[in-house]
All heavy atoms as TSV, in Angstrom:
chain	resi	resn	atom	element	x	y	z
A	1	GLY	N	N	-6.065	-14.488	5.704
A	1	GLY	CA	C	-6.147	-13.267	4.951
A	1	GLY	C	C	-5.439	-12.132	5.665
A	1	GLY	O	O	-4.809	-12.315	6.690
A	2	LEU	N	N	-5.584	-10.972	5.123
A	2	LEU	CA	C	-5.009	-9.769	5.712
A	2	LEU	C	C	-6.057	-9.049	6.541
A	2	LEU	O	O	-7.239	-9.051	6.192
A	2	LEU	CB	C	-4.518	-8.825	4.616
A	2	LEU	CG	C	-3.416	-9.330	3.704
A	2	LEU	CD1	C	-3.142	-8.306	2.604
A	2	LEU	CD2	C	-2.149	-9.612	4.474
A	3	CYS	N	N	-5.619	-8.408	7.617
A	3	CYS	CA	C	-6.559	-7.600	8.385
A	3	CYS	C	C	-6.980	-6.411	7.512
A	3	CYS	O	O	-6.232	-5.985	6.626
A	3	CYS	CB	C	-5.947	-7.152	9.700
A	3	CYS	SG	S	-4.640	-5.929	9.550
A	4	PRO	N	N	-8.170	-5.877	7.732
A	4	PRO	CA	C	-8.678	-4.804	6.875
A	4	PRO	C	C	-7.750	-3.584	6.797
A	4	PRO	O	O	-7.594	-2.999	5.721
A	4	PRO	CB	C	-10.022	-4.444	7.513
A	4	PRO	CG	C	-10.448	-5.696	8.193
A	4	PRO	CD	C	-9.171	-6.332	8.696
A	5	ALA	N	N	-7.127	-3.201	7.896
A	5	ALA	CA	C	-6.243	-2.027	7.874
A	5	ALA	C	C	-5.037	-2.268	6.975
A	5	ALA	O	O	-4.637	-1.382	6.211
A	5	ALA	CB	C	-5.794	-1.675	9.289
A	6	LEU	N	N	-4.466	-3.458	7.047
A	6	LEU	CA	C	-3.313	-3.772	6.204
A	6	LEU	C	C	-3.740	-3.896	4.738
A	6	LEU	O	O	-3.039	-3.428	3.845
A	6	LEU	CB	C	-2.629	-5.056	6.678
A	6	LEU	CG	C	-1.370	-5.469	5.928
A	6	LEU	CD1	C	-0.324	-4.355	5.941
A	6	LEU	CD2	C	-0.790	-6.740	6.526
A	7	GLN	N	N	-4.895	-4.493	4.514
A	7	GLN	CA	C	-5.415	-4.622	3.148
A	7	GLN	C	C	-5.578	-3.242	2.513
A	7	GLN	O	O	-5.182	-3.011	1.381
A	7	GLN	CB	C	-6.766	-5.348	3.166
A	7	GLN	CG	C	-7.441	-5.415	1.818
A	7	GLN	CD	C	-7.283	-6.735	1.140
A	7	GLN	OE1	O	-7.034	-7.727	1.788
A	7	GLN	NE2	N	-7.419	-6.753	-0.156
A	8	ARG	N	N	-6.143	-2.306	3.272
A	8	ARG	CA	C	-6.354	-0.950	2.763
A	8	ARG	C	C	-5.017	-0.258	2.489
A	8	ARG	O	O	-4.849	0.425	1.479
A	8	ARG	CB	C	-7.182	-0.144	3.769
A	8	ARG	CG	C	-7.476	1.264	3.328
A	8	ARG	CD	C	-8.500	1.284	2.209
A	8	ARG	NE	N	-8.789	2.674	1.871
A	8	ARG	CZ	C	-8.929	3.117	0.638
A	8	ARG	NH1	N	-8.863	2.295	-0.375
A	8	ARG	NH2	N	-9.171	4.378	0.403
A	9	LYS	N	N	-4.062	-0.456	3.405
A	9	LYS	CA	C	-2.733	0.159	3.245
A	9	LYS	C	C	-2.065	-0.344	1.966
A	9	LYS	O	O	-1.523	0.446	1.188
A	9	LYS	CB	C	-1.864	-0.162	4.455
A	9	LYS	CG	C	-0.482	0.427	4.370
A	9	LYS	CD	C	0.349	0.054	5.598
A	9	LYS	CE	C	1.772	0.524	5.441
A	9	LYS	NZ	N	2.609	0.128	6.570
A	10	VAL	N	N	-2.115	-1.642	1.745
A	10	VAL	CA	C	-1.505	-2.228	0.552
A	10	VAL	C	C	-2.213	-1.727	-0.703
A	10	VAL	O	O	-1.566	-1.363	-1.689
A	10	VAL	CB	C	-1.516	-3.769	0.613
A	10	VAL	CG1	C	-1.115	-4.383	-0.709
A	10	VAL	CG2	C	-0.607	-4.257	1.732
A	11	ASP	N	N	-3.548	-1.669	-0.662
A	11	ASP	CA	C	-4.306	-1.193	-1.818
A	11	ASP	C	C	-3.940	0.253	-2.152
A	11	ASP	O	O	-3.713	0.589	-3.318
A	11	ASP	CB	C	-5.805	-1.316	-1.563
A	11	ASP	CG	C	-6.620	-0.854	-2.761
A	11	ASP	OD1	O	-6.397	-1.381	-3.872
A	11	ASP	OD2	O	-7.473	0.028	-2.587
A	12	LEU	N	N	-3.865	1.102	-1.136
A	12	LEU	CA	C	-3.498	2.497	-1.382
A	12	LEU	C	C	-2.059	2.622	-1.863
A	12	LEU	O	O	-1.751	3.460	-2.704
A	12	LEU	CB	C	-3.709	3.334	-0.121
A	12	LEU	CG	C	-5.159	3.651	0.216
A	12	LEU	CD1	C	-5.256	4.303	1.590
A	12	LEU	CD2	C	-5.785	4.524	-0.843
A	13	PHE	N	N	-1.183	1.784	-1.334
A	13	PHE	CA	C	0.213	1.838	-1.765
A	13	PHE	C	C	0.337	1.481	-3.241
A	13	PHE	O	O	1.050	2.136	-3.991
A	13	PHE	CB	C	1.075	0.902	-0.921
A	13	PHE	CG	C	2.537	1.009	-1.250
A	13	PHE	CD1	C	3.299	2.044	-0.743
A	13	PHE	CD2	C	3.149	0.083	-2.076
A	13	PHE	CE1	C	4.651	2.163	-1.060
A	13	PHE	CE2	C	4.499	0.188	-2.394
A	13	PHE	CZ	C	5.253	1.227	-1.883
A	14	LEU	N	N	-0.377	0.458	-3.659
A	14	LEU	CA	C	-0.274	0.004	-5.045
A	14	LEU	C	C	-1.112	0.826	-6.016
A	14	LEU	O	O	-0.706	1.049	-7.149
A	14	LEU	CB	C	-0.683	-1.469	-5.152
A	14	LEU	CG	C	0.245	-2.463	-4.470
A	14	LEU	CD1	C	-0.382	-3.852	-4.486
A	14	LEU	CD2	C	1.612	-2.473	-5.137
A	15	ASN	N	N	-2.277	1.272	-5.582
A	15	ASN	CA	C	-3.229	1.861	-6.519
A	15	ASN	C	C	-3.652	3.291	-6.196
A	15	ASN	O	O	-4.286	3.935	-7.037
A	15	ASN	CB	C	-4.480	0.980	-6.603
A	15	ASN	CG	C	-4.131	-0.433	-7.003
A	15	ASN	OD1	O	-3.523	-0.658	-8.034
A	15	ASN	ND2	N	-4.484	-1.402	-6.176
A	16	GLY	N	N	-3.343	3.763	-5.006
A	16	GLY	CA	C	-3.762	5.108	-4.627
A	16	GLY	C	C	-2.724	6.162	-4.978
A	16	GLY	O	O	-1.632	5.856	-5.457
A	17	THR	N	N	-3.091	7.395	-4.709
A	17	THR	CA	C	-2.136	8.489	-4.894
A	17	THR	C	C	-1.236	8.576	-3.667
A	17	THR	O	O	-1.550	8.006	-2.611
A	17	THR	CB	C	-2.866	9.834	-5.063
A	17	THR	OG1	O	-3.536	10.156	-3.837
A	17	THR	CG2	C	-3.853	9.803	-6.217
A	18	THR	N	N	-0.167	9.303	-3.798
A	18	THR	CA	C	0.725	9.515	-2.653
A	18	THR	C	C	-0.037	10.197	-1.519
A	18	THR	O	O	0.095	9.811	-0.357
A	18	THR	CB	C	1.947	10.359	-3.074
A	18	THR	OG1	O	2.651	9.657	-4.097
A	18	THR	CG2	C	2.878	10.615	-1.903
A	19	GLU	N	N	-0.853	11.172	-1.861
A	19	GLU	CA	C	-1.613	11.906	-0.847
A	19	GLU	C	C	-2.589	10.989	-0.110
A	19	GLU	O	O	-2.701	11.059	1.116
A	19	GLU	CB	C	-2.371	13.073	-1.501
A	19	GLU	CG	C	-1.476	14.153	-2.061
A	19	GLU	CD	C	-0.812	13.805	-3.407
A	19	GLU	OE1	O	-1.289	12.882	-4.123
A	19	GLU	OE2	O	0.199	14.439	-3.727
A	20	GLU	N	N	-3.290	10.134	-0.846
A	20	GLU	CA	C	-4.230	9.197	-0.210
A	20	GLU	C	C	-3.497	8.254	0.734
A	20	GLU	O	O	-3.964	7.979	1.848
A	20	GLU	CB	C	-4.968	8.376	-1.267
A	20	GLU	CG	C	-5.942	9.167	-2.110
A	20	GLU	CD	C	-6.456	8.382	-3.299
A	20	GLU	OE1	O	-5.736	7.504	-3.840
A	20	GLU	OE2	O	-7.603	8.659	-3.698
A	21	TYR	N	N	-2.351	7.757	0.281
A	21	TYR	CA	C	-1.570	6.811	1.081
A	21	TYR	C	C	-1.090	7.463	2.378
A	21	TYR	O	O	-1.285	6.914	3.462
A	21	TYR	CB	C	-0.390	6.308	0.251
A	21	TYR	CG	C	0.508	5.335	0.966
A	21	TYR	CD1	C	0.057	4.075	1.334
A	21	TYR	CD2	C	1.821	5.675	1.281
A	21	TYR	CE1	C	0.880	3.171	1.988
A	21	TYR	CE2	C	2.654	4.779	1.941
A	21	TYR	CZ	C	2.175	3.535	2.291
A	21	TYR	OH	O	2.992	2.645	2.940
A	22	VAL	N	N	-0.508	8.637	2.282
A	22	VAL	CA	C	0.018	9.311	3.474
A	22	VAL	C	C	-1.119	9.708	4.420
A	22	VAL	O	O	-0.991	9.556	5.643
A	22	VAL	CB	C	0.894	10.517	3.082
A	22	VAL	CG1	C	1.303	11.320	4.303
A	22	VAL	CG2	C	2.142	10.041	2.323
A	23	GLU	N	N	-2.226	10.185	3.870
A	23	GLU	CA	C	-3.375	10.532	4.717
A	23	GLU	C	C	-3.864	9.314	5.493
A	23	GLU	O	O	-4.219	9.418	6.664
A	23	GLU	CB	C	-4.522	11.110	3.881
A	23	GLU	CG	C	-4.376	12.562	3.570
A	23	GLU	CD	C	-4.299	13.446	4.803
A	23	GLU	OE1	O	-5.129	13.291	5.720
A	23	GLU	OE2	O	-3.387	14.294	4.852
A	24	TYR	N	N	-3.898	8.172	4.847
A	24	TYR	CA	C	-4.325	6.946	5.530
A	24	TYR	C	C	-3.362	6.596	6.660
A	24	TYR	O	O	-3.780	6.242	7.764
A	24	TYR	CB	C	-4.426	5.792	4.531
A	24	TYR	CG	C	-4.945	4.533	5.167
A	24	TYR	CD1	C	-6.284	4.405	5.499
A	24	TYR	CD2	C	-4.090	3.476	5.456
A	24	TYR	CE1	C	-6.766	3.250	6.097
A	24	TYR	CE2	C	-4.563	2.316	6.052
A	24	TYR	CZ	C	-5.905	2.216	6.373
A	24	TYR	OH	O	-6.369	1.077	6.977
A	25	LEU	N	N	-2.071	6.715	6.392
A	25	LEU	CA	C	-1.069	6.382	7.409
A	25	LEU	C	C	-1.141	7.295	8.620
A	25	LEU	O	O	-0.803	6.877	9.731
A	25	LEU	CB	C	0.335	6.438	6.804
A	25	LEU	CG	C	0.650	5.417	5.718
A	25	LEU	CD1	C	2.084	5.594	5.240
A	25	LEU	CD2	C	0.411	4.008	6.200
A	26	LYS	N	N	-1.592	8.521	8.437
A	26	LYS	CA	C	-1.688	9.480	9.544
A	26	LYS	C	C	-2.603	8.984	10.655
A	26	LYS	O	O	-2.468	9.407	11.800
A	26	LYS	CB	C	-2.175	10.840	9.042
A	26	LYS	CG	C	-1.130	11.626	8.309
A	26	LYS	CD	C	-1.698	12.977	7.870
A	26	LYS	CE	C	-0.701	13.758	7.056
A	26	LYS	NZ	N	-1.268	15.029	6.588
A	27	GLN	N	N	-3.518	8.081	10.328
A	27	GLN	CA	C	-4.402	7.503	11.350
A	27	GLN	C	C	-3.631	6.694	12.375
A	27	GLN	O	O	-4.065	6.534	13.500
A	27	GLN	CB	C	-5.429	6.572	10.701
A	27	GLN	CG	C	-6.376	7.221	9.750
A	27	GLN	CD	C	-7.276	6.175	9.139
A	27	GLN	OE1	O	-8.029	5.501	9.847
A	27	GLN	NE2	N	-7.187	6.026	7.823
A	28	PHE	N	N	-2.486	6.165	11.939
A	28	PHE	CA	C	-1.739	5.227	12.771
A	28	PHE	C	C	-0.417	5.786	13.278
A	28	PHE	O	O	0.152	5.258	14.223
A	28	PHE	CB	C	-1.462	3.943	11.962
A	28	PHE	CG	C	-2.707	3.363	11.354
A	28	PHE	CD1	C	-2.989	3.547	10.011
A	28	PHE	CD2	C	-3.622	2.680	12.130
A	28	PHE	CE1	C	-4.147	3.032	9.444
A	28	PHE	CE2	C	-4.786	2.155	11.581
A	28	PHE	CZ	C	-5.049	2.336	10.239
A	29	ASN	N	N	0.081	6.839	12.633
A	29	ASN	CA	C	1.379	7.379	13.015
A	29	ASN	C	C	1.438	8.844	12.613
A	29	ASN	O	O	1.251	9.174	11.441
A	29	ASN	CB	C	2.500	6.597	12.319
A	29	ASN	CG	C	3.856	6.886	12.888
A	29	ASN	OD1	O	4.167	8.018	13.245
A	29	ASN	ND2	N	4.673	5.861	12.973
A	30	GLU	N	N	1.713	9.704	13.579
A	30	GLU	CA	C	1.773	11.135	13.310
A	30	GLU	C	C	3.205	11.663	13.238
A	30	GLU	O	O	3.403	12.865	13.079
A	30	GLU	CB	C	0.990	11.899	14.371
A	30	GLU	CG	C	-0.496	11.586	14.337
A	30	GLU	CD	C	-1.277	12.329	15.397
A	30	GLU	OE1	O	-0.695	13.187	16.089
A	30	GLU	OE2	O	-2.471	12.046	15.530
A	31	ASN	N	N	4.179	10.784	13.328
A	31	ASN	CA	C	5.581	11.197	13.278
A	31	ASN	C	C	5.910	11.700	11.881
A	31	ASN	O	O	5.810	10.963	10.899
A	31	ASN	CB	C	6.476	10.015	13.672
A	31	ASN	CG	C	7.937	10.378	13.692
A	31	ASN	OD1	O	8.494	10.831	12.704
A	31	ASN	ND2	N	8.560	10.153	14.839
A	32	ARG	N	N	6.317	12.958	11.781
A	32	ARG	CA	C	6.585	13.578	10.484
A	32	ARG	C	C	7.681	12.856	9.719
A	32	ARG	O	O	7.604	12.705	8.496
A	32	ARG	CB	C	6.961	15.055	10.693
A	32	ARG	CG	C	7.000	15.864	9.420
A	32	ARG	CD	C	5.616	16.073	8.853
A	32	ARG	NE	N	5.506	15.385	7.561
A	32	ARG	CZ	C	4.389	15.127	6.928
A	32	ARG	NH1	N	3.241	15.468	7.436
A	32	ARG	NH2	N	4.382	14.503	5.778
A	33	ASP	N	N	8.720	12.389	10.415
A	33	ASP	CA	C	9.800	11.665	9.736
A	33	ASP	C	C	9.289	10.372	9.112
A	33	ASP	O	O	9.659	10.026	7.983
A	33	ASP	CB	C	10.946	11.356	10.694
A	33	ASP	CG	C	11.709	12.600	11.127
A	33	ASP	OD1	O	11.697	13.608	10.378
A	33	ASP	OD2	O	12.317	12.570	12.215
A	34	VAL	N	N	8.443	9.664	9.816
A	34	VAL	CA	C	7.873	8.415	9.301
A	34	VAL	C	C	6.996	8.708	8.088
A	34	VAL	O	O	7.071	8.018	7.065
A	34	VAL	CB	C	7.068	7.682	10.397
A	34	VAL	CG1	C	6.291	6.513	9.820
A	34	VAL	CG2	C	8.000	7.214	11.513
A	35	LEU	N	N	6.162	9.735	8.183
A	35	LEU	CA	C	5.274	10.081	7.072
A	35	LEU	C	C	6.057	10.573	5.860
A	35	LEU	O	O	5.719	10.233	4.725
A	35	LEU	CB	C	4.253	11.126	7.523
A	35	LEU	CG	C	3.277	10.644	8.603
A	35	LEU	CD1	C	2.430	11.807	9.105
A	35	LEU	CD2	C	2.408	9.510	8.107
A	36	ASP	N	N	7.107	11.352	6.090
A	36	ASP	CA	C	7.952	11.801	4.977
A	36	ASP	C	C	8.620	10.618	4.292
A	36	ASP	O	O	8.707	10.567	3.064
A	36	ASP	CB	C	9.021	12.781	5.460
A	36	ASP	CG	C	8.467	14.151	5.802
A	36	ASP	OD1	O	7.313	14.456	5.422
A	36	ASP	OD2	O	9.197	14.927	6.464
A	37	ASN	N	N	9.084	9.671	5.091
A	37	ASN	CA	C	9.725	8.482	4.531
A	37	ASN	C	C	8.714	7.657	3.731
A	37	ASN	O	O	9.012	7.196	2.621
A	37	ASN	CB	C	10.345	7.636	5.643
A	37	ASN	CG	C	11.229	6.544	5.109
A	37	ASN	OD1	O	12.030	6.766	4.219
A	37	ASN	ND2	N	11.091	5.345	5.670
A	38	ALA	N	N	7.518	7.491	4.267
A	38	ALA	CA	C	6.465	6.754	3.549
A	38	ALA	C	C	6.135	7.451	2.231
A	38	ALA	O	O	5.956	6.797	1.197
A	38	ALA	CB	C	5.219	6.644	4.415
A	39	GLU	N	N	6.084	8.775	2.251
A	39	GLU	CA	C	5.807	9.534	1.033
A	39	GLU	C	C	6.906	9.313	-0.010
A	39	GLU	O	O	6.615	9.090	-1.192
A	39	GLU	CB	C	5.702	11.018	1.366
A	39	GLU	CG	C	5.379	11.890	0.185
A	39	GLU	CD	C	5.206	13.347	0.552
A	39	GLU	OE1	O	4.955	13.656	1.734
A	39	GLU	OE2	O	5.322	14.189	-0.362
A	40	ASN	N	N	8.149	9.338	0.429
A	40	ASN	CA	C	9.267	9.122	-0.496
A	40	ASN	C	C	9.254	7.718	-1.083
A	40	ASN	O	O	9.504	7.531	-2.282
A	40	ASN	CB	C	10.598	9.388	0.202
A	40	ASN	CG	C	10.823	10.857	0.471
A	40	ASN	OD1	O	10.287	11.716	-0.216
A	40	ASN	ND2	N	11.609	11.162	1.493
A	41	ILE	N	N	8.966	6.723	-0.254
A	41	ILE	CA	C	8.911	5.338	-0.733
A	41	ILE	C	C	7.770	5.175	-1.735
A	41	ILE	O	O	7.924	4.526	-2.773
A	41	ILE	CB	C	8.766	4.351	0.444
A	41	ILE	CG1	C	10.066	4.339	1.260
A	41	ILE	CG2	C	8.417	2.949	-0.041
A	41	ILE	CD1	C	9.958	3.611	2.576
A	42	LYS	N	N	6.610	5.772	-1.449
A	42	LYS	CA	C	5.459	5.693	-2.360
A	42	LYS	C	C	5.793	6.343	-3.697
A	42	LYS	O	O	5.518	5.781	-4.766
A	42	LYS	CB	C	4.240	6.362	-1.705
A	42	LYS	CG	C	3.042	6.532	-2.609
A	42	LYS	CD	C	2.377	5.232	-2.948
A	42	LYS	CE	C	1.058	5.500	-3.683
A	42	LYS	NZ	N	0.970	4.785	-4.932
A	43	LYS	N	N	6.397	7.515	-3.659
A	43	LYS	CA	C	6.761	8.201	-4.904
A	43	LYS	C	C	7.760	7.370	-5.705
A	43	LYS	O	O	7.652	7.275	-6.934
A	43	LYS	CB	C	7.341	9.577	-4.599
A	43	LYS	CG	C	6.296	10.583	-4.180
A	43	LYS	CD	C	6.928	11.918	-3.854
A	43	LYS	CE	C	5.876	12.930	-3.438
A	43	LYS	NZ	N	6.479	14.231	-3.094
A	44	CYS	N	N	8.721	6.777	-5.033
A	44	CYS	CA	C	9.712	5.935	-5.704
A	44	CYS	C	C	9.036	4.725	-6.352
A	44	CYS	O	O	9.317	4.394	-7.496
A	44	CYS	CB	C	10.779	5.490	-4.709
A	44	CYS	SG	S	12.043	4.433	-5.421
A	45	SER	N	N	8.143	4.075	-5.617
A	45	SER	CA	C	7.459	2.903	-6.184
A	45	SER	C	C	6.591	3.296	-7.367
A	45	SER	O	O	6.512	2.566	-8.351
A	45	SER	CB	C	6.640	2.177	-5.126
A	45	SER	OG	O	5.481	2.904	-4.796
A	46	ASP	N	N	5.955	4.465	-7.299
A	46	ASP	CA	C	5.133	4.919	-8.425
A	46	ASP	C	C	5.980	5.172	-9.666
A	46	ASP	O	O	5.517	4.969	-10.790
A	46	ASP	CB	C	4.361	6.185	-8.057
A	46	ASP	CG	C	3.175	5.904	-7.147
A	46	ASP	OD1	O	2.784	4.728	-6.996
A	46	ASP	OD2	O	2.642	6.877	-6.578
A	47	ARG	N	N	7.210	5.598	-9.465
A	47	ARG	CA	C	8.100	5.836	-10.607
A	47	ARG	C	C	8.656	4.542	-11.179
A	47	ARG	O	O	8.931	4.457	-12.375
A	47	ARG	CB	C	9.289	6.714	-10.180
A	47	ARG	CG	C	8.985	8.180	-10.066
A	47	ARG	CD	C	10.253	9.011	-9.922
A	47	ARG	NE	N	11.171	8.544	-8.899
A	47	ARG	CZ	C	11.190	8.926	-7.623
A	47	ARG	NH1	N	10.305	9.823	-7.205
A	47	ARG	NH2	N	12.068	8.446	-6.779
A	48	THR	N	N	8.847	3.527	-10.343
A	48	THR	CA	C	9.559	2.337	-10.799
A	48	THR	C	C	8.666	1.135	-11.101
A	48	THR	O	O	9.003	0.338	-11.976
A	48	THR	CB	C	10.638	1.912	-9.786
A	48	THR	OG1	O	10.037	1.724	-8.508
A	48	THR	CG2	C	11.727	2.957	-9.679
A	49	LEU	N	N	7.547	0.989	-10.393
A	49	LEU	CA	C	6.667	-0.149	-10.650
A	49	LEU	C	C	5.824	0.106	-11.889
A	49	LEU	O	O	5.243	1.177	-12.046
A	49	LEU	CB	C	5.735	-0.410	-9.464
A	49	LEU	CG	C	6.378	-0.905	-8.178
A	49	LEU	CD1	C	5.313	-1.027	-7.084
A	49	LEU	CD2	C	7.076	-2.229	-8.388
A	50	THR	N	N	5.757	-0.881	-12.749
A	50	THR	CA	C	4.901	-0.770	-13.926
A	50	THR	C	C	3.468	-1.124	-13.541
A	50	THR	O	O	3.213	-1.675	-12.463
A	50	THR	CB	C	5.369	-1.736	-15.035
A	50	THR	OG1	O	5.187	-3.086	-14.566
A	50	THR	CG2	C	6.823	-1.498	-15.419
A	51	GLU	N	N	2.544	-0.838	-14.422
A	51	GLU	CA	C	1.151	-1.231	-14.179
A	51	GLU	C	C	1.052	-2.748	-14.058
A	51	GLU	O	O	0.259	-3.258	-13.267
A	51	GLU	CB	C	0.237	-0.698	-15.275
A	51	GLU	CG	C	0.050	0.802	-15.226
A	51	GLU	CD	C	-0.480	1.296	-13.885
A	51	GLU	OE1	O	-1.433	0.703	-13.346
A	51	GLU	OE2	O	0.075	2.278	-13.362
A	52	GLU	N	N	1.856	-3.466	-14.821
A	52	GLU	CA	C	1.873	-4.933	-14.734
A	52	GLU	C	C	2.380	-5.379	-13.364
A	52	GLU	O	O	1.821	-6.301	-12.767
A	52	GLU	CB	C	2.742	-5.527	-15.837
A	52	GLU	CG	C	2.754	-7.049	-15.820
A	52	GLU	CD	C	3.631	-7.663	-16.899
A	52	GLU	OE1	O	4.213	-6.925	-17.723
A	52	GLU	OE2	O	3.731	-8.900	-16.907
A	53	ASP	N	N	3.427	-4.741	-12.863
A	53	ASP	CA	C	3.938	-5.059	-11.526
A	53	ASP	C	C	2.847	-4.877	-10.470
A	53	ASP	O	O	2.639	-5.738	-9.607
A	53	ASP	CB	C	5.124	-4.162	-11.151
A	53	ASP	CG	C	6.347	-4.376	-12.000
A	53	ASP	OD1	O	6.530	-5.479	-12.542
A	53	ASP	OD2	O	7.153	-3.417	-12.119
A	54	LYS	N	N	2.155	-3.747	-10.554
A	54	LYS	CA	C	1.095	-3.451	-9.584
A	54	LYS	C	C	-0.052	-4.449	-9.705
A	54	LYS	O	O	-0.609	-4.883	-8.695
A	54	LYS	CB	C	0.590	-2.027	-9.778
A	54	LYS	CG	C	1.616	-0.973	-9.397
A	54	LYS	CD	C	1.088	0.426	-9.666
A	54	LYS	CE	C	2.137	1.478	-9.360
A	54	LYS	NZ	N	1.616	2.840	-9.563
A	55	ALA	N	N	-0.402	-4.828	-10.927
A	55	ALA	CA	C	-1.475	-5.803	-11.142
A	55	ALA	C	C	-1.093	-7.162	-10.571
A	55	ALA	O	O	-1.925	-7.838	-9.959
A	55	ALA	CB	C	-1.798	-5.913	-12.631
A	56	GLN	N	N	0.146	-7.566	-10.761
A	56	GLN	CA	C	0.598	-8.850	-10.221
A	56	GLN	C	C	0.608	-8.832	-8.694
A	56	GLN	O	O	0.206	-9.807	-8.056
A	56	GLN	CB	C	1.977	-9.202	-10.774
A	56	GLN	CG	C	1.951	-9.584	-12.226
A	56	GLN	CD	C	3.327	-9.848	-12.800
A	56	GLN	OE1	O	4.353	-9.608	-12.168
A	56	GLN	NE2	N	3.365	-10.345	-14.026
A	57	ALA	N	N	1.060	-7.734	-8.114
A	57	ALA	CA	C	1.063	-7.622	-6.647
A	57	ALA	C	C	-0.360	-7.636	-6.105
A	57	ALA	O	O	-0.652	-8.302	-5.106
A	57	ALA	CB	C	1.794	-6.353	-6.220
A	58	THR	N	N	-1.254	-6.940	-6.777
A	58	THR	CA	C	-2.659	-6.921	-6.372
A	58	THR	C	C	-3.267	-8.316	-6.481
A	58	THR	O	O	-4.014	-8.759	-5.592
A	58	THR	CB	C	-3.459	-5.910	-7.221
A	58	THR	OG1	O	-2.892	-4.609	-7.026
A	58	THR	CG2	C	-4.921	-5.896	-6.859
A	59	SER	N	N	-2.944	-9.035	-7.535
A	59	SER	CA	C	-3.435	-10.402	-7.712
A	59	SER	C	C	-2.954	-11.302	-6.581
A	59	SER	O	O	-3.728	-12.113	-6.051
A	59	SER	CB	C	-2.975	-10.941	-9.065
A	59	SER	OG	O	-3.373	-12.287	-9.219
A	60	LEU	N	N	-1.706	-11.162	-6.203
A	60	LEU	CA	C	-1.165	-11.956	-5.091
A	60	LEU	C	C	-1.903	-11.651	-3.795
A	60	LEU	O	O	-2.293	-12.565	-3.064
A	60	LEU	CB	C	0.331	-11.689	-4.926
A	60	LEU	CG	C	0.987	-12.352	-3.712
A	60	LEU	CD1	C	0.912	-13.872	-3.804
A	60	LEU	CD2	C	2.415	-11.889	-3.573
A	61	ILE	N	N	-2.108	-10.378	-3.516
A	61	ILE	CA	C	-2.829	-9.987	-2.305
A	61	ILE	C	C	-4.251	-10.551	-2.325
A	61	ILE	O	O	-4.741	-11.058	-1.315
A	61	ILE	CB	C	-2.855	-8.450	-2.149
A	61	ILE	CG1	C	-1.449	-7.901	-1.948
A	61	ILE	CG2	C	-3.788	-8.016	-1.019
A	61	ILE	CD1	C	-0.722	-8.429	-0.740
A	62	ASN	N	N	-4.896	-10.513	-3.479
A	62	ASN	CA	C	-6.259	-11.064	-3.590
A	62	ASN	C	C	-6.262	-12.571	-3.341
A	62	ASN	O	O	-7.177	-13.091	-2.701
A	62	ASN	CB	C	-6.851	-10.745	-4.961
A	62	ASN	CG	C	-7.172	-9.283	-5.113
A	62	ASN	OD1	O	-7.309	-8.546	-4.134
A	62	ASN	ND2	N	-7.290	-8.835	-6.352
A	63	LYS	N	N	-5.239	-13.273	-3.809
A	63	LYS	CA	C	-5.157	-14.715	-3.559
A	63	LYS	C	C	-4.936	-15.004	-2.076
A	63	LYS	O	O	-5.522	-15.932	-1.528
A	63	LYS	CB	C	-4.033	-15.322	-4.398
A	63	LYS	CG	C	-4.371	-15.407	-5.859
A	63	LYS	CD	C	-3.223	-15.954	-6.675
A	63	LYS	CE	C	-3.563	-15.935	-8.160
A	63	LYS	NZ	N	-2.445	-16.341	-9.002
A	64	ILE	N	N	-4.092	-14.209	-1.442
A	64	ILE	CA	C	-3.854	-14.377	0.001
A	64	ILE	C	C	-5.147	-14.122	0.771
A	64	ILE	O	O	-5.499	-14.894	1.671
A	64	ILE	CB	C	-2.733	-13.433	0.482
A	64	ILE	CG1	C	-1.385	-13.887	-0.083
A	64	ILE	CG2	C	-2.682	-13.363	2.014
A	64	ILE	CD1	C	-0.258	-12.899	0.122
A	65	THR	N	N	-5.837	-13.081	0.400
A	65	THR	CA	C	-7.075	-12.728	1.081
A	65	THR	C	C	-8.141	-13.818	0.912
A	65	THR	O	O	-8.877	-14.127	1.840
A	65	THR	CB	C	-7.619	-11.378	0.541
A	65	THR	OG1	O	-6.612	-10.395	0.742
A	65	THR	CG2	C	-8.878	-10.951	1.242
A	66	ALA	N	N	-8.194	-14.415	-0.265
A	66	ALA	CA	C	-9.196	-15.442	-0.550
A	66	ALA	C	C	-8.851	-16.805	0.035
A	66	ALA	O	O	-9.721	-17.665	0.190
A	66	ALA	CB	C	-9.393	-15.562	-2.046
A	67	SER	N	N	-7.594	-17.016	0.377
A	67	SER	CA	C	-7.152	-18.326	0.848
A	67	SER	C	C	-7.644	-18.606	2.262
A	67	SER	O	O	-7.530	-17.762	3.152
A	67	SER	CB	C	-5.623	-18.392	0.827
A	67	SER	OG	O	-5.176	-19.592	1.424
A	68	ARG	N	N	-8.117	-19.784	2.467
A	68	ARG	CA	C	-8.573	-20.183	3.811
A	68	ARG	C	C	-7.397	-20.531	4.716
A	68	ARG	O	O	-7.519	-20.528	5.919
A	68	ARG	CB	C	-9.489	-21.390	3.706
A	68	ARG	CG	C	-10.789	-21.077	3.041
A	68	ARG	CD	C	-11.664	-22.293	2.982
A	68	ARG	NE	N	-12.852	-21.994	2.195
A	68	ARG	CZ	C	-13.948	-22.698	2.264
A	68	ARG	NH1	N	-14.014	-23.744	3.022
A	68	ARG	NH2	N	-14.989	-22.356	1.528
A	69	THR	N	N	-6.249	-20.813	4.117
A	69	THR	CA	C	-5.092	-21.210	4.926
A	69	THR	C	C	-4.233	-20.038	5.356
A	69	THR	O	O	-3.324	-20.211	6.146
A	69	THR	CB	C	-4.211	-22.212	4.152
A	69	THR	OG1	O	-3.768	-21.603	2.940
A	69	THR	CG2	C	-4.965	-23.486	3.838
A	70	CYS	N	N	-4.517	-18.850	4.845
A	70	CYS	CA	C	-3.729	-17.660	5.223
A	70	CYS	C	C	-4.424	-16.875	6.304
A	70	CYS	O	O	-5.568	-16.730	6.369
A	70	CYS	CB	C	-3.491	-16.764	4.010
A	70	CYS	SG	S	-2.378	-17.493	2.811
């Protein structure tokens, strides 16, 4: 499965707001350039990924998390 920190990051990236995602990342990295880049990538994904895309990605993550071999 995924470690809890990565699981939370992926969940916020797919389903959270840009603000929630960047705030979460601040726990691990305070570099403004990195956070600005993460914010831009999140905004871009929110504009381009459909709800179906996000649901499929979430389903994949849930399968990985549930798998005993991952």
